[in-house]
C-alpha atoms as one frame of an Amber mdcrd trajectory, in Angstrom:
protein
  24.133   3.718   6.123  23.332   5.186   2.690  21.783   8.512   1.780  18.596
   8.712  -0.245  18.849  10.789  -3.397  18.059  14.482  -2.706  14.984  14.219
  -4.966  13.338  11.994  -2.335  14.490  14.192   0.531  12.962  17.252  -1.200
   9.636  15.409  -1.436   9.743  14.432   2.229  10.683  17.950   3.393   7.815
  19.404   1.333   5.383  16.929   2.917   6.581  17.833   6.410   6.223  21.589
   5.768   2.684  21.115   4.453   1.997  18.705   7.311   2.895  21.354   9.885
   0.624  23.794   8.079  -2.408  21.481   8.090  -1.966  20.335  11.687  -1.507
  23.770  13.253  -2.976  26.256  10.760  -5.829  24.457   9.037  -6.379  22.342
   5.933  -4.051  23.044   3.003  -5.526  23.624  -0.482  -5.841  20.468  -2.552
  -3.779  21.927  -5.407  -0.640  21.526  -3.275  -1.463  17.845  -2.883  -1.657
  17.480  -6.655   1.564  19.457  -7.032   3.242  16.894  -4.792   1.529  14.098
  -6.716   2.966  15.271 -10.050   6.438  15.368  -8.544   6.051  11.851  -7.128
   4.819  10.576 -10.502   7.986  11.916 -12.110  10.180  10.307  -9.427   8.501
   6.893  -9.679   7.250   6.900 -13.261  10.359   8.122 -15.045  12.959   6.296
 -12.953  15.624   4.582 -15.017  16.665   1.088 -13.883  15.573   2.008 -10.351
  13.530  -0.237  -8.065  13.999  -3.825  -6.883  11.418  -5.198  -9.334  12.350
  -3.039 -12.327  13.831  -5.922 -14.314  10.901  -8.222 -13.515   8.363  -5.726
 -14.819  10.457  -5.186 -17.923  10.150  -8.913 -18.496   6.373  -8.732 -18.059
   6.279  -5.857 -20.567   7.911  -8.032 -23.233   5.863 -11.073 -22.164   2.595
  -9.170 -22.606   3.255  -8.705 -26.316   3.168 -12.484 -26.794  -0.488 -12.656
 -25.727  -3.314 -12.302 -28.218  -6.111  -9.810 -27.534  -8.661 -12.634 -27.731
  -6.851 -14.483 -24.942  -6.741 -11.340 -22.792 -10.457 -10.591 -23.201 -11.426
 -14.197 -22.579  -9.417 -14.077 -19.358 -11.309 -10.922 -18.407 -14.489 -12.984
 -18.762 -12.999 -15.794 -16.636 -12.636 -18.019 -19.685  -9.541 -19.801 -20.964
  -8.091 -18.972 -24.372  -5.499 -20.754 -26.489  -2.644 -19.252 -24.476  -1.917
 -19.490 -20.747  -2.169 -16.199 -18.825   0.203 -16.055 -15.867  -0.350 -12.332
 -15.198  -3.675 -10.564 -14.610  -5.543  -9.577 -17.762  -5.896  -5.806 -17.283
  -2.231  -5.287 -16.518  -1.299  -7.357 -19.586  -3.755  -5.342 -21.681  -2.236
  -2.017 -20.570   1.235  -3.354 -21.381   0.181  -4.675 -24.782  -1.626  -1.481
 -25.854   1.354   0.691 -24.920   3.713  -1.617 -26.786   1.553  -2.449 -29.839
  -0.339   0.769 -30.415   2.160   3.386 -29.234   5.421   1.427 -29.500   6.223
   3.019 -26.140   9.475   2.427 -24.282   9.183   0.711 -20.906   9.418   3.927
 -18.887   6.090   5.050 -20.396   4.463   2.045 -18.723   5.966   2.934 -15.335
   4.846   6.544 -15.908   1.255   5.520 -16.698   1.057   3.122 -13.750   2.587
   5.696 -11.378   0.179   8.410 -12.577  -2.843   6.159 -12.012  -1.610   4.965
  -8.616  -0.822   8.467  -7.334  -4.185   9.795  -8.578  -6.164   7.106  -6.741
  -3.888   7.505  -3.719  -4.507  11.252  -3.477  -8.260  10.848  -3.945  -8.387
   8.176  -1.239  -6.330  10.245   1.194  -8.286  13.418   0.485 -11.549  11.541
   1.129 -10.500   9.869   4.356  -8.294  12.164   6.429  -8.106  15.796   7.447
  -4.290  15.496   7.424  -3.320  14.244   3.943   0.265  15.544   3.968   0.871
  14.111   7.420  -0.351  10.710   6.290   1.720  10.842   3.105   4.855  11.756
   5.059   4.102   8.996   7.568   3.767   6.394   4.787   6.442   7.725   2.433
   9.153   5.438   3.831   8.987   2.608   2.970   5.579   2.844   1.248   6.618
   4.862  -1.802   9.635   2.633  -2.444   7.762  -0.635  -1.961   4.685   0.598
  -3.834   5.021   3.197  -6.575   8.702   2.331  -7.094   8.517  -1.387  -6.350
   5.520  -3.712  -6.531   3.638  -1.465  -8.929   0.858  -3.944  -9.754  -0.295
  -4.581  -6.208   0.199  -0.927  -5.360  -2.064   0.301  -8.172  -4.689  -2.373
  -7.542  -4.737  -1.609  -3.830  -5.272   2.108  -4.341  -8.121   1.445  -6.769
  -9.721  -0.566  -3.956  -8.924   2.130  -1.381 -10.504   4.719  -3.685 -13.627
   2.532  -3.842 -14.339   3.191  -0.157 -16.259   6.250  -1.357 -18.764   3.876
  -2.990 -19.218   1.996   0.291 -20.038   5.314   1.962 -22.450   6.234  -0.837
 -24.018   2.743  -0.857 -23.214   2.267  -4.549 -22.617  -1.462  -4.746 -22.268
  -1.659  -8.542 -19.463   0.896  -8.647 -17.707  -0.816  -5.750 -17.869  -4.195
  -7.485 -16.619  -2.592 -10.709 -13.590  -1.208  -8.855 -12.889  -4.622  -7.327
 -13.153  -6.234 -10.762 -10.746  -3.754 -12.356  -8.344  -3.864  -9.401  -8.405
  -7.671  -9.506  -7.503  -7.431 -13.187  -4.315  -5.688 -12.116  -3.501  -7.897
  -9.125  -5.629 -10.761  -7.847  -4.928  -9.977  -4.163  -7.554  -7.238  -4.585
 -10.332  -9.829  -4.741  -9.843 -10.271  -0.993 -11.589  -6.912  -0.594 -14.783
  -8.108  -2.258 -16.665  -8.704   1.038 -15.475  -5.430   2.566 -18.577  -3.612
   1.314 -20.484  -5.533   3.997 -17.674  -6.130   6.515 -17.119  -2.384   6.836
 -20.487  -2.043   8.560 -20.111  -4.874  11.077 -20.309  -3.389  14.584 -17.246
  -4.064  16.722 -16.430  -3.158  20.295 -13.167  -3.295  22.219 -13.915  -6.721
  23.674 -14.522  -8.293  20.264 -11.432  -6.616  18.811  -9.307  -7.872  21.680
 -10.582 -11.424  21.304  -9.937 -11.413  17.540  -6.400 -10.053  17.878  -5.388
 -12.323  20.782  -6.788 -15.348  18.934  -4.747 -14.417  15.848  -1.572 -14.054
  17.906  -2.238 -17.443  19.507  -2.813 -19.065  16.094   0.354 -17.559  14.613
   2.752 -20.487  15.328   0.290 -23.100  14.024   0.286 -21.833  10.423  -3.450
 -22.426  10.010  -3.321 -20.667   6.647  -1.926 -23.877   5.143  -5.457 -25.242
   5.220  -6.354 -22.868   2.372  -3.574 -24.315   0.227  -3.660 -23.511  -3.469
  -6.120 -20.631  -3.103  -3.664 -18.539  -1.106  -0.781 -19.539  -3.339  -2.694
 -18.201  -6.341  -3.623 -14.959  -4.609  -0.064 -14.352  -3.423   1.550 -15.280
  -6.716   4.712 -13.697  -8.147   6.965 -14.573  -5.230   9.953 -13.016  -6.963
   8.238  -9.648  -6.948   6.901 -10.076  -3.424  10.388 -10.634  -2.098  11.550
  -7.296  -3.506  11.453  -5.422  -0.216  11.164  -8.070   2.457  14.555  -6.841
   3.643  12.783  -3.841   5.116  10.687  -6.183   7.221  13.859  -7.978   8.328
  12.523 -11.525   8.084  15.248 -13.091  10.213  14.978 -16.637  11.501  14.900
 -15.319  15.035  11.959 -13.005  14.379   9.992 -15.656  12.513  10.388 -17.951
  15.498   8.947 -15.590  18.048  11.263 -12.575  17.979  10.127  -8.973  17.863
  10.829  -6.760  14.865   9.619  -3.617  13.115   6.339  -5.145  11.838   5.393
  -6.337  15.324   6.188  -2.896  16.723   3.951  -1.269  14.105   1.148  -3.737
  14.860   1.497  -2.882  18.556   1.352   0.864  17.804  -1.689   0.456  15.566
  -3.428  -1.711  18.175  -2.746   0.895  20.857  -4.322   3.650  18.756  -7.302
   1.429  18.007  -8.084   0.849  21.667  -6.972   4.197  23.118  -9.056   6.379
  20.796 -11.884   4.083  19.693 -14.613   5.791  21.717 -13.738   9.346  20.669
 -13.225   8.347  17.048 -16.665   6.740  16.890 -18.184   9.937  18.253 -16.356
  12.508  16.150 -14.689  11.070  13.043 -16.893  10.248  10.038 -16.800   6.645
   8.820 -14.135   5.746  11.366 -15.738   2.327  11.844 -14.938   1.321   8.259
 -11.216   1.892   8.731 -11.268   0.321  12.184 -12.725  -2.888  10.761 -10.081
  -2.955   8.032  -7.386  -2.371  10.662  -8.552  -5.280  12.812  -8.610  -7.592
   9.777  -5.123  -6.435   8.775  -3.666  -7.014  12.243  -5.285 -10.444  12.499
  -4.099 -11.477   9.032  -0.582 -10.302   9.793  -0.258 -12.569  12.845  -2.008
 -15.514  11.185   0.389 -15.291   8.213   3.394 -14.172  10.249   5.478 -17.289
   9.553   5.164 -16.779   5.809   6.940 -13.612   4.592   5.081 -13.671   1.265
   1.598 -13.898   2.780   2.315 -11.550   5.686   3.605  -8.837   3.345   1.305
  -9.331   0.360  -2.026 -10.424   1.838  -1.984  -8.742   5.241  -0.151  -5.725
   3.817  -3.037  -4.932   1.507  -5.308  -4.381   4.532  -2.664  -2.698   6.663
  -2.434   0.006   4.009  -5.924   1.075   5.053  -5.136   0.896   8.716  -2.387
   3.432   9.267  -4.652   6.314   8.268  -6.238   5.921  11.712  -3.086   7.202
  13.437  -3.065  10.786  12.055  -6.873  10.859  12.130  -6.836  10.590  15.929
  -5.467  14.148  16.062  -8.906  15.351  14.940 -10.715  14.068  18.048  -8.340
  14.862  20.929  -7.354  17.899  22.953  -4.708  20.322  21.698  -2.022  18.952
  24.013  -2.723  15.350  23.057  -2.750  16.387  19.420   0.765  17.812  19.797
   1.933  14.576  21.439   0.510  12.427  18.641   2.016  14.685  15.986   5.415
  14.550  17.673   5.144  10.764  17.776   4.302  10.652  14.047   7.302  12.846
  13.241   9.494  10.562  15.346   8.272   7.565  13.345   9.037   9.386  10.090
  12.596  10.027  11.248  12.919   6.453  12.521  11.749   5.021   9.189  14.185
   7.284   7.349  17.121   6.080   9.445  16.116   2.409   9.366  15.427   2.368
   5.644  18.775   4.025   4.973  20.532   1.341   7.008  19.156  -1.582   4.972
  20.931  -2.839   1.880  17.725  -2.498  -0.134  18.260   1.220  -0.559  21.302
   0.324  -2.659  19.776  -2.763  -4.240  16.842  -0.639  -5.315  19.224   2.089
  -6.596  17.549   4.846  -4.569  20.791   6.334  -3.293  22.361   9.654  -4.220
  24.943   7.946  -6.441  22.718   5.294  -8.098  19.324   6.893  -8.778  18.673
   7.831 -12.408  15.670   9.526 -14.027  14.723   9.921 -17.691  13.664  13.563
 -17.144  15.387  14.928 -14.058  19.129  15.663 -14.236
């Protein structure tokens, strides 16, 4: 077992203190959320040779300078230029501008990407839960290490899409489509969210949810996703990057052949919350149905893609990111005693994730430990 660097522990302790405040004493001022956000941007954006995909993104940074602006803009228009484009156009454009115009070192790119991701993350969380610090603490491990400090392209693209939920609520289709377009320019997995503007409003009941989930579990061994072939391979490209943190998921042969691991446990927990609190959430929590629909899709996709660690982490994971916000949100609609039970359960999961993450080799491979973590600004 390895110990996370104290910088990360400070962030987690701060989240838990603010979490206690918001759960038992009322909503905390948003400025404290941005204070935390700035700190997280420094941790993720100015890290030095830290993160499982750090070297890969350095390679992309150099690669981006080989692409002409004409080729990049043609790709943005879905046209082919004189050069092949293996990475999404907007991410290449950001890389190229930083390198060509500002001659910026690589850590400026990670800083810019982290700042954008954390901004959209905070706005999404602030819009969609009354317990933002609780949700951030709940998702900190492994989310922050897989996302802001790991697969930074998919992480940023996903939070642009999550942010765009506000345009579904406001019925602003153009702005939603613009967000999808920009997010897809960072990582093409974000195009999967294109139909969610309409899917979010599909009425579901417990019977339909149960049928969908059971069907997905039944289909899991048959690998039906193979029927989509090249389309899914293109969407889940960059396998090297996707494998960065699959160690957290513990993709053992036993689990892939019917065993039970951490992801299955989390799917079971999420499913329980969906069914146990569905009625009260529909009555009392605004726009709950949108997140419920995303959650059901995420659970179904996870089981359908379960035998493929790339698809189950990259494709299903994009939807699951929406889903977990339902767990702290249930505290808003229940009695005080039940609220305390749910909060205790969330804290237990935070501790569990901390212990489990510390026990995996990835904490060392990612250089997040007290002896390996380095930062360009912090001592």
